[in-house]
N, C-alpha and C positions, 0 to 999 in steps of 0.2 A: 481329974485323975483316973476316972473310970475307964475311959478309952485306952489310956496307956496300960492299965492293968490287964485289960482284955487282949491288947496286942502282945504283951509279954507272955501271957498265958498261951496264945496261939503259936508263938515262936517255940516255946518249950514243948508244946504238944507235937509240933512238926518235927522237932529234933528227936523226940522220943520214938517216932514211928518211921523215921527215915530208913530206907533199905541199905543194908550194908553191902558194899561192892567188894568182891574178891577178885583180884587181878590174877590172871594165869601165871604160872611159874615161868621163869626165863627158859627159852629153848624147849618149851613144852616138857620140861622134866620136873616132876614134883619133888618135894623135899625128901620123900622116902626112896628116891632113885628110880621109881617105876615110870616108864614112858607111857604117855598118853596114847601115842601111836603104837599100832600093833607091831609094825616092822619098820626097818630103815627105808624100805621102798615107799611106804606111805609118805614119809617125810620128803623123799626124793621126788615123787610125783608132784607134790604141791609146790616144791621149790623150783623145779624146772620151768614151770609155766611163766613165772613172773620175776625171777631173780636171775642175777648173773648177766653175762653179755648176751645180747640178742642175736641168736643165730637161727638159721632156718630150722624149724621144728625141734629146736633145742638140741641139735646135734653138736658134737664137739667142734670148737674152732681150731683150725690148723693154719699156721702161717705158711701156706703153700708156695707163696712168692719169695720166701726167704732165700738168700744166697747160700745159706747153709745147706749142704747136701744131705745132712742127717736130719730129715723132716719126717714126722710120723706118716706112716703109710696109709693110703685110702684107696677105695675102689670107685666111688662116685663122689664128685666135688661139686658143691654149690659155689658159684661165682657171681658176684654182683657187677653190673656193668652200668655205672651212674653217668649216662650219656644221653642228651636230648637236643643237641644243637644241629640235628639234621632233619628236624620235623618240618612239616609243611602246614601244621595247624597249631593247636595249643601245646606249649612246652610243659614240662614238669615231670617227665619220665625219669629224669636223673635221680629223683627221690623214690623211684619204684622199688629198687632193691630193699631199702629200708622198710617200705610199706608192705612188701610181700613177707618179709621176715616178721613184721609186726602181726600180720594176719595169720601167721602160723604158730603163734604162741601156744595154742591149745593142742597142737599136734605133737605127740611124743611116742617114742617106741614102747613105753610102758603102758600106753593106752592106744595102741595103733592097730588093733585087729579090725580089718575091713569087714563090714557086715555083708558086703556083696561078694567079695572074692575069698573070704575066709583066710586071708593072708595078712602077715605083719612084715612088711618089707624091711623094717628097722632091725628086726631080729633074725634076718636071713643071713646069707653068706657075705653080703657086701658091707663094707665099712663106709658109711656115709659121713662126710665132714662138710663144714662150711669154711671156705677160704677167705671170707670177707669180700671186699670190693677191689676191683682192679683200680690202680691209681691212674686216672684219665684226666687230661687237661680239658677244660671247657672253652679254650680259646682258639683251637685249631683242630678241626675234624679229622684231617689226614693224619696228624700225629696221634690223636686220640685212638683212632682205629688201629694204628700200628702198635700202640701201647696195649690195647686189648688183645690184639693177635699175639703179642709176645707173652702176655699173661696166660692165655689159653695154652700156648705151646710149652710154657714152663710147667703148668699144672699137669697137663697130659703127658709130659715127657718124663715125669717121675715114675719109678717102678710102683705097680699096684700092690695092694696088701695081699689079696688072694691071687697070687700069680698062677696057681694051678687052674684058676677059672679064666682069668684074662690078665695079660701083662700090662695093658694100657688103661689107666683110669679114664672114666667118662665124665663129662661135665654138663651140668644144667645151669644155664645162665639166667640171672634175674635182670631183666632190663628196666630202664634203658629203652630208647627208641629202637625201632626195628632195624636200623642200619647196623646194630651190633651183631646181628646174625651173620653178616658178611665176614667179620673177623673170625667168628666161630667156625664157619665153613672152611675158610683158608686153613685154620689150624687142624680141623679134622681130616682134611685131604692128605696131610703128611702121614697120618697113621692109617687111614681107612681108604684112601683114594676117593674118587668121585662117588657121591651118594644120591639116593633119592630123597626128595624133600616133601613131607606132608606139611602143608602150610595152612594153618587155621587162621583165617583173617576175613575182614569184610572187604578188603582191597586186594587187587591182584599182585601189586608190588613188583611187577616185571616191566614197569614202564621204561621205555627208551630214555636214557638221560637227555637226549636231544629234545624230548617232548616235555620232561618234568625236570626242570632245573638247569639242564645243560645248555639251554639257549643263552643263559646269563654267563656261565663260566663252566669249565670242567670240574672245578671244585664244587660248585653248586649241584652238579649232576650226580654226586654221590649222596644219596639221601634215603630216607625210609621208604620211598616208593620206587626206587630203582635197584635196590641191592640184589634182588634175585636175577635181574637182567645182567648185572655186573658178574654175579657168581657164574651164570651161564657162559658169559664171554671168557671168564678165566678157567673154564673147564672143570669147575668144581661139582657140577650137577650131572647126573645121569638123565637120559631122556625118558624118565619114568616117574616124574614128579606130579604132584596133584594139590590143588587148592581145595579148601573146604570152608564153607560158610560165606562165600562171596555174595555181595549184594550192592556194593557201592558203585556209582556211575562211572563210566569210562571217559577218557579224554577224547579219543577218536572212536567213531562208531564201529569200525571194523579193523582198523590198524592195530589197536591195542590187543584184540583177540589173536590176530595173526602173529604178532610179535610174541605173545604169551605161548602159543604153541611152539613157536621156533625155540623158545627157551626151555622146552620139554615139559610143559604142564598141561594137565586137564583140569576142568572146573567142575566142582560140586557147589551149586548155589545154596544159599540159605533156605530157600523155599523147596528145595528138593527133598527136605526131611518131611514135608507135608505129603509128598507123593510116595516115597519109598521107605520112609521111616528110619529109625536108628540103625536097624539091622541092614538096611539097604545102603546107608552111608558107609558103614563099616566094611561091607562087601566091596563097594566101589574103591575104597582106599586100599584095601588089601590086594585086590586084583591089580591095581595100578602099580604098586611098588614091588609086588611079587616077593621073591626071596632075596632082594637086595638089601644092602645096609641102608638104614634110614635115619635121617635127622628130622626131628619133629619140632616145628616152630609155632608157638601159639601167641598170636597178637590178642590181647584181651578184648579187643574190640570185635572179635568173632561173636562175643556175647551181645545180646540186646542191651541198650543203655539202661534198661530197667534193672538189669542184673550187674552191669559193670559201667556205671557212669563215669568213673575216674580214668578217662583216657583222652588222648589228644584229638583223635578223629573219630568220634562216635557216629555210627550209622544205625538208624532204627530198623526193626525187622529182623533181628538177629536170633541166635539160639538162646535157650535158657542154660543156666549153669548145670542143671541135671542132665540135659541132653548132651552137652559137651563132655561131662564126665562119663556118661554111659558110653559115648563113642570112644573115648580114650580107653576105657576098660575093655572095649571090644577089640582093641588092637593088640591084645596079648599074643605073644609069640613072634612079634616083629623084632628084627635086629636093630634095636635103637642104639645108635652110637653117640648121640649127642641131642640136646634139646634146649629149648628156652621158653620163657614166658616174658613177653615184652609189652611195652607201651602202657604200663600202669603209672598213672600220674596222680598220686594220692590227694593233692590239693583239690581235686574235683570230686572226691568221694563224699558220701553222705555220712551222717552221724553213726549210722550202723556199720560203716566201713565194709559195705557189701563187696566192692571190687577187690579190696585187699584180701578178704576172706576167700573169695572165689579163686583169685590168682594163687593163693597159697595151696589150696586144695588141688588145683591143676598141676602145680609143681610136684605135689605128693603123688599124683597119678603117674606123672612121667617118670618119677623115680621108681615107682612100683614096676612099670613096664621094663626098666633097665635091670631091676633085680630079678624079675621073672624070667628074662631071657638073656643070659650072659653071652657075650660076643667075643670069641677067640681072636686074639691079635698076634 
């Protein structure tokens, strides 16, 4: 009986010294009505990051593709392009829009002051919204690109919010494989005419369809390595475009470079940054496009796989995330009429989600360029 009495005594002693747990009041409001949070903004900041619909940087969602003409107005629209059936390597970029939005959860206007530029683009003149994803078929590339082009034209065709600044909304596309840029360029031509393209990528993407895919069929010739060649043939590009970050091998020793020049491009290689630095890269880009209207396209594989492993056609020897962001900040003053971040394939990311975080910050930088320099239309 002695062991039983000792056990009972131990239980009673444990109960007598157990710590009492006080649960927080519902909705952070104590019984006396005094809010634990100092202001409503404190509650809003915390709620925006992890609650509600997942939009890019927690901006408002607007059904921009509604048939209803009475849609909330906006100046910059985020549009997802879940398309990856024109890749030549690993698929998965159709999930890129979701991944980039996920990587942007901690970006908000209430905590959006840039330590480098001393600007908060979310609190400036432009109303930024997320239009969700364009409805694209994954069974027919030709139809999907037409659907995406229609979505772009619908969104950019609505009247802007700040019409005294610009009458035409501008779009940042979340890809999606790089073929989606072709649909965006077709749409921007309607409003802005032919444009210069700053193309951040490890590949030139001006391959002749006869060389990359077209030998099989005309259908196969429209892919993420030929879209800039096609854009040139359609008259969408000015003869003042430039690649940045190129390092991937060519198919033809000299033929690819000749064709690239014919399409209106100059090349800044990835290793040029070791020779001329970030300022030199920025100077080359600005000198090339001059005072023209510019479309900026960022393939996330411009970054080294150490910084962006989640992409379909990774190439070693690329730039760091900091280098890319510094170059983008240096492009302030350009007339950016459209942009995209593409080739993000979240399935290949690491547990730290470095690719998604990097892509989200690149989108944020592109949005800031648009806000800093309004473009009259």
